[in-house]
C-alpha positions as CSV (number, residue, x, y, z in Angstrom):
1,M,-14.7,7.6,5.8
2,N,-16.6,4.5,6.5
3,L,-16.6,2.4,2.8
4,K,-19.5,-0.1,2.1
5,N,-18.2,-1.3,-1.0
6,P,-15.3,-2.2,-1.9
7,P,-13.0,0.1,-3.0
8,I,-9.8,-0.6,-5.5
9,M,-6.8,-1.7,-5.2
10,N,-3.5,-1.7,-7.4
11,F,-0.3,-2.7,-6.7
12,H,3.0,-1.7,-9.1
13,R,6.4,-2.5,-9.3
14,L,8.8,-0.2,-12.1
15,A,12.2,-0.3,-12.5
16,V,14.1,2.5,-13.3
17,S,17.2,3.0,-13.9
18,P,19.6,4.9,-11.0
19,Q,20.0,8.1,-13.5
20,N,16.4,8.7,-14.1
21,Q,15.0,8.3,-10.8
22,A,13.9,11.5,-9.4
23,A,12.6,12.6,-12.7
24,F,10.4,9.6,-12.1
25,V,10.1,10.8,-8.3
26,K,9.7,14.0,-9.4
27,A,7.2,13.0,-12.1
28,G,5.4,10.5,-9.4
29,N,4.9,13.8,-6.4
30,T,2.8,15.5,-8.9
31,N,0.8,13.3,-9.6
32,M,0.2,12.3,-6.4
33,F,-0.1,15.0,-5.2
34,K,-2.8,16.3,-7.5
35,S,-4.5,12.5,-7.2
36,I,-5.2,12.9,-3.8
37,E,-7.4,16.5,-4.1
38,D,-10.4,14.3,-5.7
39,D,-12.7,12.4,-4.2
40,G,-12.0,9.6,-5.1
41,T,-8.2,9.2,-4.5
42,L,-7.8,8.1,-1.4
43,F,-4.0,6.4,-0.7
44,M,-0.4,6.4,-3.4
45,F,2.4,5.7,-1.9
46,S,5.3,5.3,-4.2
47,A,8.6,3.7,-2.5
48,K,11.8,2.9,-3.5
49,S,13.8,-0.6,-2.2
50,K,17.3,-0.3,-0.9
51,Q,19.2,-3.3,-3.1
52,S,17.5,-2.9,-7.0
53,N,16.4,-0.4,-9.1
54,D,12.3,-1.1,-7.8
55,N,9.6,1.0,-7.6
56,Y,6.9,0.2,-5.8
57,V,3.3,2.1,-5.8
58,F,0.6,1.3,-4.6
59,E,-2.2,3.3,-4.9
60,C,-6.3,3.3,-3.8
61,Y,-9.5,4.3,-4.8
62,K,-13.0,4.6,-3.8
63,D,-14.0,2.7,-6.3
64,E,-14.8,1.5,-10.1
65,K,-15.3,5.4,-11.0
66,A,-13.2,7.1,-9.2
67,Y,-9.9,5.1,-11.0
68,E,-11.7,5.7,-14.4
69,D,-11.4,9.7,-14.0
70,H,-7.6,9.7,-12.4
71,L,-6.4,7.3,-16.0
72,V,-8.5,10.1,-17.4
73,S,-7.0,13.2,-15.5
74,S,-4.6,15.3,-16.7
75,Q,-2.2,14.9,-14.2
76,F,-2.3,11.2,-14.8
77,K,-2.3,12.1,-19.0
78,D,1.0,14.4,-17.8
79,F,3.2,11.7,-14.8
80,K,2.3,8.9,-18.2
81,K,4.2,11.0,-20.8
82,A,6.1,12.3,-18.8
83,T,8.5,9.2,-17.6
84,Q,7.6,6.8,-20.9
85,D,11.8,7.3,-21.6
86,L,11.9,6.4,-17.6
87,V,10.6,3.4,-17.4
88,I,12.1,0.7,-18.2
89,E,10.1,-2.4,-17.1
90,N,6.8,-2.5,-14.9
91,D,4.7,-5.2,-13.3
92,S,1.1,-4.5,-12.3
93,F,-1.5,-6.6,-9.9
94,P,-5.1,-5.5,-9.8
95,L,-5.6,-6.8,-6.0
96,T,-9.4,-7.8,-4.1
97,P,-9.3,-5.5,-0.9
98,I,-9.8,-7.3,2.3
99,F,-9.0,-4.5,4.7
100,A,-8.4,-0.9,4.3
101,G,-7.3,1.8,7.0
102,T,-5.4,5.6,7.7
103,N,-5.4,7.2,11.3
104,Y,-6.3,10.2,11.4
105,Q,-4.4,12.3,9.4
106,N,-4.0,14.0,6.4
107,L,-1.0,12.6,5.4
108,R,0.7,15.2,1.7
109,I,4.5,13.1,2.6
110,K,7.6,13.9,-0.1
111,S,11.1,13.9,0.2
112,D,13.6,13.5,3.4
113,N,10.9,11.8,6.4
114,N,11.2,9.1,8.6
115,Y,8.1,7.3,7.4
116,L,8.5,3.1,6.9
117,V,6.6,1.6,4.2
118,N,6.1,-2.4,4.4
119,I,5.1,-4.5,1.8
120,A,4.8,-8.3,2.7
121,K,4.1,-10.7,-0.4
122,I,2.6,-13.3,0.9
123,T,1.6,-17.1,-0.4
124,L,-1.3,-19.3,1.3
125,V,-0.2,-23.2,1.9
126,D,-4.2,-23.9,1.2
127,F,-6.7,-21.5,-0.1
128,D,-7.9,-21.2,3.1
129,R,-8.4,-17.4,2.4
130,E,-11.9,-16.8,4.8
131,A,-9.9,-18.3,7.8
132,F,-6.5,-16.4,6.9
133,A,-8.6,-13.3,6.3
134,K,-10.3,-13.4,9.2
135,I,-6.6,-13.4,11.5
136,V,-5.3,-10.1,9.8
137,K,-8.5,-8.3,10.1
138,H,-8.3,-8.1,13.4
139,E,-4.5,-7.5,13.9
140,M,-5.1,-4.8,11.7
141,T,-8.4,-4.0,13.4
142,V,-7.1,-3.1,16.3
143,S,-2.9,-2.1,15.7
144,M,-5.2,0.8,13.7
145,Q,-7.2,2.0,17.0
146,E,-4.2,1.4,19.3
147,E,-0.9,2.3,18.2
148,P,-1.2,6.2,17.3
149,G,2.7,5.7,15.4
150,V,0.6,2.5,12.9
151,I,-0.5,4.9,10.0
152,A,-2.0,2.9,7.4
153,M,-3.1,-1.5,7.2
154,F,-4.0,-2.8,3.7
155,A,-4.2,-5.9,2.7
156,G,-5.4,-7.8,-1.1
157,Y,-5.3,-11.2,-2.7
158,L,-3.9,-10.8,-6.2
159,F,-7.0,-10.7,-8.0
160,D,-6.9,-14.8,-10.4
161,V,-4.5,-15.5,-6.9
162,E,-6.2,-16.0,-4.1
163,N,-3.6,-17.9,-2.3
164,E,-1.2,-14.6,-3.2
165,W,-1.8,-11.4,-0.5
166,R,0.3,-8.3,-0.3
167,F,-0.1,-6.4,2.9
168,F,0.6,-2.1,2.5
169,E,1.4,-0.9,5.8
170,V,3.4,2.3,6.9
171,Y,4.2,3.3,10.5
172,K,5.1,7.4,11.5
173,D,9.2,5.7,11.7
174,E,11.3,2.2,13.3
175,S,10.4,3.0,16.0
176,A,6.4,2.8,15.4
177,Y,7.5,-0.7,13.6
178,Q,8.8,-2.4,16.6
179,K,7.2,-1.9,19.0
180,H,3.9,-3.4,16.4
181,V,6.0,-6.1,16.4
182,Q,6.3,-6.2,20.0
183,T,2.1,-6.6,20.7
184,D,0.6,-8.9,21.7
185,N,-2.1,-8.6,19.5
186,F,0.5,-8.9,16.6
187,K,2.0,-11.7,17.9
188,D,-1.2,-13.5,18.0
189,Y,-1.3,-13.0,14.4
190,V,1.7,-14.8,14.1
191,Q,1.2,-17.2,16.3
192,K,-2.2,-17.9,14.6
193,T,-0.3,-17.7,11.0
194,Q,1.9,-19.7,11.3
195,E,1.0,-23.0,10.1
196,M,-0.5,-21.2,7.1
197,F,1.9,-19.5,5.1
198,Y,4.2,-20.9,2.7
199,Q,6.1,-18.9,1.6
200,K,6.3,-14.8,3.4
201,E,8.8,-11.7,2.2
202,V,8.3,-9.0,4.1
203,L,10.2,-5.7,1.8
204,Q,10.8,-2.9,4.4
205,L,11.0,0.4,1.5
206,H,11.5,4.4,2.2
207,G,8.5,6.2,1.8
208,D,8.7,8.5,-1.1
209,I,5.4,9.7,-1.9
210,I,3.0,9.1,0.3
211,V,-0.5,11.1,0.5
212,D,-3.8,10.0,2.0
213,K,-7.2,10.9,3.2
214,A,-7.7,9.9,7.2
215,N,-10.1,7.8,8.5
216,I,-10.2,5.4,5.3
217,N,-12.0,2.4,7.6
218,Y,-12.8,-1.0,5.1
219,E,-13.8,-4.5,5.9
220,K,-14.8,-7.8,2.7
């Protein structure tokens, strides 16, 4: 699915106390598995931090109408009702999309799995985002085309802070990620961008829920 228009991408951090984590995942599971069957829902994941009570949710929709349809859907209303007393903190960040890609699989992943989810938080030194975006799009395009262990990649910057970037990456397992970072393509990306970062943090998470539509492709 080649997207001609920018999709809607949102990133959420939701803190949930340990005793409520299982109930939160169960509610998210129902919401995401029903939502991905809607034509306009392209990708969703929910992943838990190993170091804190934070859950990270990323979602991608075909367009604004698809997102608005999701907000009034029965499954999302049920999710909000089920989790309103479970979530103790909630931060949401709309993103300006730069790249979106999924491979040939229609993922329906829940419970125990070996998938590795990475979230990279990047602060650029300056606002030369066009040069950075060009390098990122090339690296992600080649990764999606040449590495079967790369399941999905998304990149964008915060809607109102153009030097604050977020990457969302899904790998088949730890081995696939280690192969990825040893490729010439990834090493070239690192070499070209190392002076562009003011700060970079990578969160490695376990994907509790991952659902998508296959063969998504978007580049700004």
